[in-house]
C-alpha positions, 0 to 999 in steps of 0.5 A: 373478735374479728378473727373469730367472725372470719372463721365462722364466715369461712366455716359457714361458706364451707357448709353451704358449699357442701350442702349445694354439692349434696343437693346437686348429687341428690338431684342427679341420682333422682334423674338417673333412677328415673331414666333407669325405670323408664323402659320398665314403665313404657313396657308396662304401658304396652303389655297385653291386658293393660287398661288400653286393651279392648276386652273380648266380647262374650261369645256363645259356645260354638259361635260362628264368625261372620263378615264385620265381626271384630276379632283379635289375633294373638301369636304367643311370643310374637308381638309383631304378628298381633292383628285387630280388625273387622272381617271384610264383607267377604269374611276375610281378615288381614293378618301379618305375613299371611295377608288376607285370610278367610275366617267367616263361617269358622268358630273361634277355635277353628279360626285359631287352628287355621291360622296356626296351620298357616303360620306353621307351614312357612313361618314359625315353629310350633306357633300358638295362636289365639283368636278372640271376638271383640265385638259382633257385626252390626246385625239388623232386622226390619219390621213393617206393617202395624207397629208404632215405629216401622223400620230397620233395627239393630239386634240388641248387644249380646243377642248374636243368635237372634231375639224373640218375636215379641221383643222385636215388636217391642223395639218397634214400639208395639202394635198399633190399634188395628194390628192383627198379631195372629197375622204376622209373616216373617221373610227370611233369606238363605242359601236356597232362596227366601222362606216365608213363615206365618206366625200367630203371635197371639199364642205367645201372648197367651202363654201357649206358644214357645215363641219365634226366633227372629234372626239377623236379616229377617223382615217382619210384617204385622198384618191389619185387623179385618173388621 
């Protein structure tokens, strides 16, 4: 009886030692597998188009870049040359290797062509460059006179080319009681100086007019009724 018990004890000890060795081996295999997958996990987290990347804005066809627009530049196969930033007040963007490049006044396609030419001239062989719009510059207009909340307002998102005059007046809270919708002036600054437009918004409310497009930088003045 004593011998059998000692044998069982030794047998149990051997089984316990084998289980311990098997458990340690399993843990080391799990750690080795995790380490082998780590580079792939990190690579997936940094791949373009991951959740961390910023989606492009929906730019209308032929959209022209202007100062403070935010753009992304991608050179295919050259991750180190990616750029993401806003055009400065002069319309320039800082791009790897090229430095400050003037992009304002160009469409997205023209901007990509310009960068392709500059990279191909001195740095890369047959580069492929894509330029996408991430967000518009903050565009504002002012409205004065007989509206409920006169002041400066941001153009609504997605209205890069401008908004209708009646929408602009609605953003300012609508007309006051003594407003004269038929006596509205719009001042617009351009390269040739200021333009003044006289607008009768009553025609629009009655459905007989085609509307008036307010563009960024316009100053609208709603006149007062004359009793």
